[in-house]
Structure formats: C-alpha cells, structure tokens
C-alpha positions as CSV (number, residue, x, y, z in Angstrom):
1,M,-20.2,42.1,325.4
2,K,-21.9,39.0,326.9
3,K,-19.6,36.5,328.5
4,P,-20.4,33.6,326.2
5,A,-19.7,35.7,323.2
6,L,-16.4,36.9,324.8
7,F,-15.4,33.3,325.5
8,L,-16.3,32.2,322.0
9,T,-14.3,35.0,320.5
10,M,-11.2,34.2,322.5
11,A,-11.6,30.5,321.8
12,V,-11.8,31.0,318.1
13,A,-8.8,33.3,318.1
14,L,-6.7,30.9,320.1
15,G,-7.6,27.9,318.0
16,I,-9.7,26.0,320.5
17,V,-11.6,23.3,318.7
18,A,-14.8,21.6,319.6
19,C,-16.4,18.6,317.9
20,G,-19.5,20.4,316.7
21,N,-18.5,20.5,313.1
22,N,-16.8,17.2,312.7
23,A,-18.4,15.6,309.7
24,K,-20.0,12.2,310.0
25,L,-21.1,11.7,306.4
26,P,-19.1,11.8,303.2
27,L,-19.1,15.2,301.6
28,E,-20.7,13.7,298.4
29,V,-24.0,13.0,300.1
30,G,-24.4,16.8,300.6
31,I,-23.9,17.5,296.9
32,G,-26.5,17.4,294.1
33,G,-30.2,17.9,293.6
34,A,-31.3,15.8,296.6
35,P,-28.7,16.2,299.3
36,V,-28.8,14.1,302.5
37,L,-29.6,16.5,305.4
38,P,-28.9,14.9,308.8
39,P,-30.4,16.3,312.1
40,P,-28.6,19.4,313.3
41,S,-25.7,18.9,315.7
42,R,-24.9,21.7,318.1
43,S,-22.1,22.3,320.6
44,I,-20.9,25.1,322.8
45,L,-18.0,26.0,320.5
46,P,-17.8,25.6,316.7
47,T,-15.0,23.7,315.1
48,V,-12.1,25.9,314.0
49,A,-10.1,24.1,311.3
50,I,-8.6,26.7,309.0
51,A,-6.0,25.4,306.7
52,P,-2.9,27.5,307.4
53,A,-1.8,29.4,304.3
54,D,1.6,28.7,302.8
55,G,1.2,30.2,299.3
56,W,2.9,28.7,296.2
57,A,6.6,28.2,295.6
58,A,7.9,29.5,292.2
59,D,7.7,26.0,290.6
60,E,4.3,25.1,292.1
61,R,0.8,25.3,290.6
62,P,-2.6,23.7,291.1
63,V,-3.6,20.4,289.4
64,A,-5.9,20.7,286.3
65,A,-8.3,18.0,285.3
66,P,-7.1,15.4,282.8
67,G,-6.8,16.8,279.3
68,L,-6.4,20.4,280.6
69,T,-3.4,22.5,281.5
70,V,-2.9,25.3,284.0
71,N,-0.6,28.3,284.1
72,A,-0.3,31.5,286.0
73,F,-2.0,34.3,284.0
74,A,-0.8,36.8,286.5
75,S,1.0,36.5,289.8
76,G,2.2,38.8,292.6
77,L,-1.2,40.4,293.1
78,D,-2.5,41.6,296.4
79,H,-5.4,39.4,297.5
80,P,-7.2,39.1,294.1
81,R,-10.7,38.1,295.0
82,W,-12.9,38.8,291.9
83,M,-12.7,39.4,288.2
84,H,-14.5,40.8,285.2
85,V,-13.5,40.1,281.6
86,L,-14.0,43.1,279.3
87,P,-15.1,42.8,275.6
88,N,-11.6,43.4,274.4
89,G,-10.1,40.6,276.5
90,D,-8.7,42.8,279.3
91,V,-9.2,41.3,282.7
92,L,-10.3,43.5,285.6
93,V,-9.2,42.1,289.1
94,A,-10.5,43.4,292.4
95,E,-7.5,43.3,294.8
96,T,-9.6,43.6,297.9
97,N,-10.3,42.5,301.4
98,R,-12.6,43.3,304.3
99,Q,-12.2,46.6,306.1
100,P,-11.0,46.4,309.8
101,H,-13.7,45.3,312.2
102,P,-15.6,48.5,313.0
103,A,-16.0,47.7,316.7
104,G,-12.2,47.4,317.4
105,G,-11.0,45.8,320.7
106,L,-10.9,42.1,321.4
107,R,-13.3,41.0,318.7
108,A,-11.3,42.9,316.1
109,W,-8.1,41.3,317.3
110,A,-9.7,37.8,317.3
111,E,-11.0,38.3,313.8
112,K,-7.7,39.5,312.5
113,R,-6.0,36.4,314.1
114,V,-8.4,34.0,312.4
115,M,-8.0,35.8,309.0
116,A,-4.2,35.7,309.3
117,L,-4.3,31.9,309.8
118,A,-6.4,31.7,306.6
119,G,-4.0,33.9,304.7
120,A,-6.5,36.7,304.5
121,G,-5.2,38.9,307.2
122,V,-3.9,41.6,304.9
123,E,-5.1,45.1,304.6
124,S,-7.3,45.8,301.6
125,A,-5.5,47.2,298.5
126,D,-8.8,48.8,297.6
127,R,-8.1,48.8,293.9
128,I,-9.0,47.3,290.6
129,S,-6.2,46.3,288.4
130,L,-6.3,45.7,284.6
131,L,-4.4,42.8,283.2
132,R,-3.7,42.6,279.5
133,D,-2.4,39.7,277.4
134,A,-1.5,41.7,274.3
135,D,0.5,38.9,272.6
136,G,-2.1,36.2,273.3
137,D,0.3,33.8,274.9
138,G,-1.9,33.1,278.0
139,V,0.2,35.4,280.3
140,A,-0.7,39.0,281.1
141,E,2.4,41.0,280.4
142,Q,0.7,44.3,281.2
143,R,-0.7,45.4,284.5
144,H,-2.3,48.7,285.2
145,I,-4.1,50.2,288.2
146,L,-7.4,51.1,286.6
147,L,-9.1,52.4,289.8
148,D,-7.9,52.9,293.4
149,D,-9.1,54.7,296.5
150,L,-12.0,52.4,296.6
151,T,-13.6,50.7,299.7
152,S,-13.4,47.0,299.5
153,P,-14.5,46.7,295.9
154,F,-15.9,43.5,294.7
155,G,-18.4,43.1,291.9
156,M,-17.9,44.8,288.5
157,A,-20.1,45.2,285.5
158,L,-19.8,47.1,282.2
159,V,-23.0,48.5,280.7
160,G,-22.4,50.6,277.6
161,D,-19.7,53.2,278.4
162,A,-20.2,52.9,282.2
163,L,-18.2,50.7,284.5
164,Y,-20.1,49.9,287.7
165,V,-18.2,48.8,290.8
166,A,-19.8,47.5,294.0
167,D,-17.8,48.8,296.9
168,T,-18.7,47.3,300.2
169,D,-20.9,50.3,301.1
170,A,-22.0,51.8,297.7
171,L,-22.6,51.2,294.1
172,M,-20.2,53.4,292.0
173,R,-20.3,54.3,288.3
174,F,-17.3,55.4,286.3
175,P,-17.0,56.4,282.7
176,Y,-15.1,53.9,280.6
177,S,-13.9,53.6,277.0
178,G,-12.6,50.4,275.5
179,G,-8.9,50.1,275.9
180,D,-8.6,52.5,278.9
181,T,-5.9,51.5,281.3
182,R,-6.6,54.2,283.9
183,I,-9.8,56.0,285.1
184,T,-9.1,59.3,286.8
185,D,-12.8,60.4,287.1
186,P,-13.8,60.3,290.7
187,G,-17.0,58.4,289.7
188,E,-20.6,58.8,290.8
189,R,-22.1,57.2,293.9
190,I,-25.3,55.6,292.6
191,T,-26.8,54.2,295.8
192,A,-25.7,53.2,299.2
193,L,-25.3,49.5,300.1
194,P,-25.7,47.9,303.5
195,A,-22.4,47.9,305.4
196,A,-23.4,48.8,309.0
197,G,-22.8,46.6,312.1
198,T,-19.9,44.2,311.8
199,N,-20.3,44.0,308.0
200,R,-19.6,40.3,308.4
201,H,-20.3,39.4,304.8
202,W,-18.7,42.4,303.2
203,T,-18.6,41.4,299.5
204,K,-21.2,42.8,297.2
205,G,-21.7,40.7,294.1
206,L,-22.7,42.5,290.9
207,V,-23.9,41.3,287.4
208,A,-25.7,43.1,284.6
209,G,-28.8,41.6,283.2
210,P,-29.6,41.3,279.5
211,D,-31.8,44.4,279.8
212,G,-29.1,46.5,281.5
213,A,-30.6,46.1,285.0
214,L,-28.0,45.6,287.7
215,Y,-28.3,42.7,290.2
216,I,-26.5,43.2,293.5
217,A,-25.9,40.4,296.0
218,V,-25.7,41.4,299.7
219,G,-25.0,38.9,302.4
220,S,-26.2,38.8,306.0
221,D,-24.4,40.4,309.0
222,S,-24.6,37.3,311.0
223,D,-24.9,33.5,311.0
224,H,-28.6,33.1,311.8
225,A,-29.8,36.6,312.8
226,E,-28.4,36.1,316.3
227,N,-28.0,39.9,316.6
228,G,-31.6,40.5,315.7
229,L,-33.5,41.1,312.5
230,P,-33.2,44.9,312.6
231,A,-29.5,44.4,312.0
232,E,-30.2,42.6,308.8
233,E,-32.1,45.4,307.1
234,G,-31.4,45.2,303.3
235,R,-29.2,42.1,303.8
236,A,-29.4,38.4,302.9
237,M,-30.9,39.2,299.5
238,I,-30.3,40.1,295.9
239,H,-31.4,43.6,294.9
240,V,-32.1,44.9,291.4
241,L,-31.6,48.3,290.0
242,A,-33.4,48.8,286.7
243,P,-32.2,51.6,284.3
244,G,-33.7,54.8,285.6
245,G,-35.2,53.0,288.6
246,T,-34.4,52.7,292.3
247,L,-32.9,49.8,294.2
248,R,-35.4,47.2,295.3
249,P,-35.4,43.6,296.6
250,F,-35.4,40.9,293.9
251,A,-35.1,37.8,296.0
252,T,-34.7,37.4,299.8
253,G,-33.8,34.7,302.4
254,L,-30.4,34.1,300.8
255,R,-27.8,34.1,303.7
256,N,-24.8,35.1,301.6
257,P,-25.2,35.1,297.9
258,V,-21.9,35.9,296.1
259,G,-21.4,34.8,292.5
260,M,-24.1,35.4,290.0
261,D,-24.6,34.7,286.3
262,F,-27.4,34.2,283.7
263,E,-27.9,30.7,282.4
264,P,-27.5,31.1,278.6
265,T,-30.4,28.9,277.4
266,T,-33.1,30.2,279.7
267,G,-31.8,33.6,280.6
268,T,-32.5,32.8,284.3
269,L,-30.4,34.4,287.0
270,W,-28.4,31.9,289.2
271,T,-26.4,32.5,292.3
272,A,-24.0,30.7,294.6
273,V,-25.0,30.9,298.3
274,N,-23.0,30.3,301.5
275,E,-25.3,28.8,304.1
276,R,-25.1,29.0,307.9
277,D,-22.7,27.4,310.3
278,E,-22.7,25.8,313.8
279,L,-25.2,23.0,313.0
280,G,-22.6,20.4,312.4
281,G,-20.0,19.4,309.8
282,D,-22.7,18.1,307.5
283,L,-25.0,21.1,307.7
284,V,-25.9,23.3,306.0
285,P,-24.9,22.7,302.4
286,D,-23.9,25.7,300.4
287,Y,-25.8,25.7,297.1
288,M,-26.4,27.2,293.8
289,T,-29.9,28.0,292.7
290,S,-32.0,29.7,290.0
291,V,-33.3,32.9,291.4
292,K,-37.1,33.6,291.2
293,E,-38.2,37.2,291.3
294,G,-40.0,37.7,294.6
295,G,-38.7,34.3,295.9
296,F,-37.9,33.7,299.5
297,Y,-35.2,31.0,300.3
298,G,-35.6,30.5,304.0
299,W,-32.9,32.4,305.9
300,P,-32.9,32.8,308.8
301,W,-35.9,30.7,309.9
302,S,-35.2,27.6,307.7
303,Y,-32.7,26.1,305.4
304,Y,-32.9,24.1,302.2
305,G,-36.7,24.6,302.1
306,A,-38.7,23.9,305.2
307,N,-35.9,22.6,307.5
308,I,-36.3,24.7,310.6
309,D,-33.3,26.3,312.3
310,P,-34.1,25.7,316.0
311,R,-31.9,28.6,317.1
312,V,-34.0,31.4,315.5
313,T,-36.6,33.0,317.6
314,P,-39.4,33.8,317.4
315,P,-40.3,31.1,314.9
316,R,-42.1,32.1,311.8
317,P,-44.0,29.1,310.3
318,D,-45.6,31.4,307.8
319,M,-42.2,32.3,306.4
320,V,-41.0,28.7,306.5
321,A,-44.0,27.7,304.4
322,Q,-42.9,30.1,301.7
323,A,-39.3,28.9,301.5
324,L,-38.1,27.7,298.1
325,V,-35.9,24.7,297.8
326,P,-32.5,25.4,296.1
327,D,-31.7,23.6,292.9
328,Y,-28.3,22.1,293.7
329,A,-26.3,21.5,296.9
330,L,-22.5,22.2,296.7
331,G,-21.4,20.6,300.0
332,A,-21.4,21.8,303.6
333,H,-19.0,24.7,304.4
334,T,-17.4,24.7,301.0
335,A,-17.6,28.5,300.8
336,S,-18.7,28.4,297.2
337,L,-18.0,31.9,295.9
338,G,-17.4,32.1,292.2
339,L,-20.1,31.1,289.7
340,T,-19.9,31.5,285.9
341,F,-21.6,29.6,283.1
342,A,-19.5,28.1,280.4
343,T,-20.6,30.6,277.7
344,G,-17.6,31.0,275.4
345,A,-15.5,28.3,277.1
346,R,-13.2,26.2,275.0
347,L,-12.2,23.4,277.3
348,G,-13.6,20.5,275.4
349,P,-17.2,19.2,274.7
350,Q,-17.8,18.0,278.2
351,F,-17.4,21.6,279.5
352,T,-19.7,23.5,277.1
353,D,-23.0,23.4,279.0
354,G,-22.8,24.0,282.8
355,A,-21.4,26.2,285.5
356,F,-17.9,26.6,287.0
357,I,-17.8,27.1,290.8
358,G,-14.9,28.4,292.8
359,Q,-15.0,26.8,296.3
360,H,-12.9,28.9,298.6
361,G,-12.8,26.2,301.3
362,S,-14.1,25.6,304.8
363,W,-12.8,27.2,308.0
364,N,-14.8,25.1,310.4
365,R,-15.2,21.6,309.2
366,K,-13.2,18.3,309.7
367,P,-12.4,17.0,307.2
368,R,-12.0,20.2,305.3
369,S,-14.2,20.8,302.3
370,G,-13.9,23.0,299.2
371,Y,-10.5,24.3,298.2
372,R,-11.2,23.4,294.5
373,V,-12.9,24.5,291.3
374,I,-15.7,22.3,290.0
375,F,-17.9,22.1,287.0
376,V,-21.6,21.2,287.3
377,P,-23.0,19.9,284.0
378,F,-26.4,21.3,282.8
379,A,-29.0,20.2,280.4
380,E,-32.1,22.2,279.4
381,G,-31.2,24.9,281.8
382,K,-30.8,22.7,284.9
383,P,-28.1,20.8,286.7
384,A,-27.8,17.4,285.1
385,G,-25.0,15.4,286.7
386,E,-22.3,15.0,289.3
387,P,-19.7,17.8,289.7
388,I,-16.4,17.4,287.9
389,E,-13.2,18.7,289.5
390,I,-11.5,21.2,287.2
391,L,-8.7,22.5,289.5
392,T,-7.4,20.9,292.7
393,G,-4.2,20.8,294.6
394,F,-4.9,23.8,296.7
395,L,-4.6,21.7,299.9
396,V,-1.3,19.9,300.5
397,N,-0.8,18.1,303.8
398,D,-3.8,20.0,305.2
399,R,-2.1,23.3,304.5
400,A,-3.4,25.8,301.9
401,K,-1.2,26.7,298.9
402,G,-4.1,28.8,297.7
403,R,-7.9,29.3,297.9
404,P,-10.0,29.8,294.7
405,A,-12.6,32.5,294.7
406,G,-13.9,34.2,291.6
407,V,-14.0,32.4,288.2
408,G,-14.5,33.8,284.7
409,I,-14.2,32.9,281.0
410,A,-11.4,34.6,279.1
411,R,-11.9,35.9,275.6
412,D,-9.9,32.9,274.2
413,G,-12.2,30.4,276.1
414,A,-9.8,29.6,278.9
415,L,-11.1,29.5,282.5
416,L,-9.6,32.1,284.8
417,V,-9.5,31.5,288.6
418,A,-8.7,34.2,291.2
419,D,-6.7,32.7,294.0
420,D,-6.7,35.2,296.9
421,V,-4.2,33.3,299.1
422,G,-1.9,32.4,296.3
423,N,-2.1,36.0,294.9
424,T,-2.4,34.6,291.5
425,I,-4.9,34.4,288.6
426,W,-4.7,30.9,287.2
427,R,-5.6,30.1,283.6
428,V,-7.0,26.6,282.8
429,S,-7.0,25.7,279.1
430,A,-7.2,22.9,276.6
431,P,-3.9,22.1,274.8
C-alpha cells in the first residue's frame, strides 16, 4: 500500500478532518435544472463529517410534511435498505449490507470503523423479508423470511411468476406465486455481476421495464478511477437484460446509479446517481436523470456534462465531448439513493406527478446534506419545480436518528421509506 493511501485510510478511520469539503455555497444552488458549479477545491484529506447514529427512541419518529402523517409500518428490522411492493400489497424488504472488505487488514478495519460511526457497521443479514398488512391498518402485523442465504441482496423485480434478486455478485431468479411467504427453491444464477476489487459500490439496483427487460445499475469501484480503468470493467453503468438475451450495457459514465424507475407519461427510464467526492463541499451534485440508451454521462473524465475532473489521467477530450448533461441536480453529497415516481400515490394533488427521492445523507460535507426524503414535481415528463421536503427530522443536534434509503408506493397509495439506521420502514400517508 502506498504511504499516502495508508495515511488517508488511518486519518479517515480516526476522524481527522480537513477543510476540503467544507461548503461555501448554500445547498440550494446545487439543486435543480441549472445548478451552480463552483471551481473544484482539493485538499490532502477529505472532510469526514459522518453524523453519529443514535437510532429512534420508542416514542420518536421523523417529521412529515404539513398535511401528511407518518407511522412505523415495520420496526426492529436488520438494516433495511431496499423495498419492492408486490401486486397483492406485500412488501419485500432487503435486509442487507456490504460484505467485509475483501482485502482485510488496516483498510478493512478503517472502513469498518467509518461504517460503525454511520450506523452501518453491522454484518449483512443477507435476506429478503416479506411484510404483510393483512388488516389494512397501515402496520405490518406479519413478517416472514422469504429468502435467505443471499449475498448482499439489493434490487428486486417480479416478472410473471419469477422473482429476480440482484445480489452484489449475481442476478438470481426464483419461482414465485402470489401470496407466497417462503421460497425454498435454491434459485437460478442468471448472470454474474461485477463485484471484484474492493466492491466499493456494492448495491445492484434492479427494475423491470414495460417489455419485461431487466435494467441493472452497477456503481464504480472507486471515486474517480484512481485505481485504473481496468478495475472498472462492467461498472459505472446501467446494464439491460432483454428476455432471452444476454447482459449488455444500456448507458455508461454513471458513477453510482442506484434507484431506477420509469416515468409514467413517457415510459422513459430515470435513475438517481451518486457523483464523485473530494472536489469540495459544493461539488459534485448528485443527480437524477432520464437515461438515454447508448448515452454516456461523463464519469470518470468529466462531471455534469463537460466539466473536466483534473485528477483523471490520461485526459479524454473525445469522451468529454460525448458527455450528456443530467436533467436535475439533487445537491452535493446528499447520497440520493431511492427513486420512485408517484404512480398510485394518494398523498394529495400536489404529489401526483413527480418523483420521490430518498437522500441517505452525506459523510463528508460541512454542513451536512441529505438526511431527508424529497418530492420533485414533474410536468410533461420532466422536472418542473423546486423539491418539496416530504420527510425530515432524521438529523437531531447533528446526530442521526435514521437515514432514508429506498422509497416505494404502497398498494394503498402511502409512501414507504426504508430507514437502514433506524431499522424501520416508515409509512407516510394523507389523513
């Protein structure tokens, strides 16, 4: 290990903080269709400003937007990160986390230390649980282990009588019948997914298209390809697997795409993307964007279109010239993970056309950003307004009660929010 990397690892683990990611601009100027992008700011060490995780007391809950209420749909889960709502209203929850650092040693220890500070330093339960609200009172009174012995499962999609699960290293298929509460079939490994190296961005997003094709989001294994491009083979992109076909790239240059959904009026795929770090507290905004087949979105050579990352060598002006500009910035370092459109939502007329975004929250910015769920209004298939806070109160006195990740629409029209630090699925509804 090179000495600078060793020093950085130890500094991060011990909580040494530099000024490189102290924000100078209001977060709001990095949000919207035309975000302000200041010059990059670099320092020897990144800011480490993780909100220590406390969890929720029995009588505590997040704060819903005016006119809405929030309750715990299910609690006492084990790091619930992602959800999928089945046609009968059952809610699948991936109780999951990253596998231990494959390299072991000091780097693994440092990473575990940082994760523990953020409330994520728990072993992966490696299971998918099924939650059922049989009496319709907004609380799941039944909990079943649908699948276990998985490997950091994340994305889920139901196509016909097949349930697809994106483990960190493979796409799996299991037989499923409506109402099942347990799957004992060992499943079929459909295709391998990139998981070599440090597997830094371990989650594998998954969504089924209207034609039954599967779209799989795979993040990079680095911040800005500092370990070399060969380590990024098959990463930083969205793949597509058509029925009867083979896995192929759909769109590339996306550093860490996570949540995906299809905009209901146009049928266009959208994704929420986590951008790179260590260029300052105001760079680079995470974003959501429509995804063009064959499109290239800049990573690692540039960000937000043709803004060149000076750290990446050798430069590739030919690739920068191809980079598409994302549709909507979500703020620097917000860790925007969940994305779902309001199809079927019953939260009132102002929340019928647009996207809900779960912002997990920054680990390296002062002041902190994210730690909330927002709604971005749409009109004619495009963002059309400022974001509206739907669920807040995750940060109290600069400590984290919880951190929102996946979002979904329940069959009754409520918004479900997976809180992996609070170990709760929150339900936001209209009275």
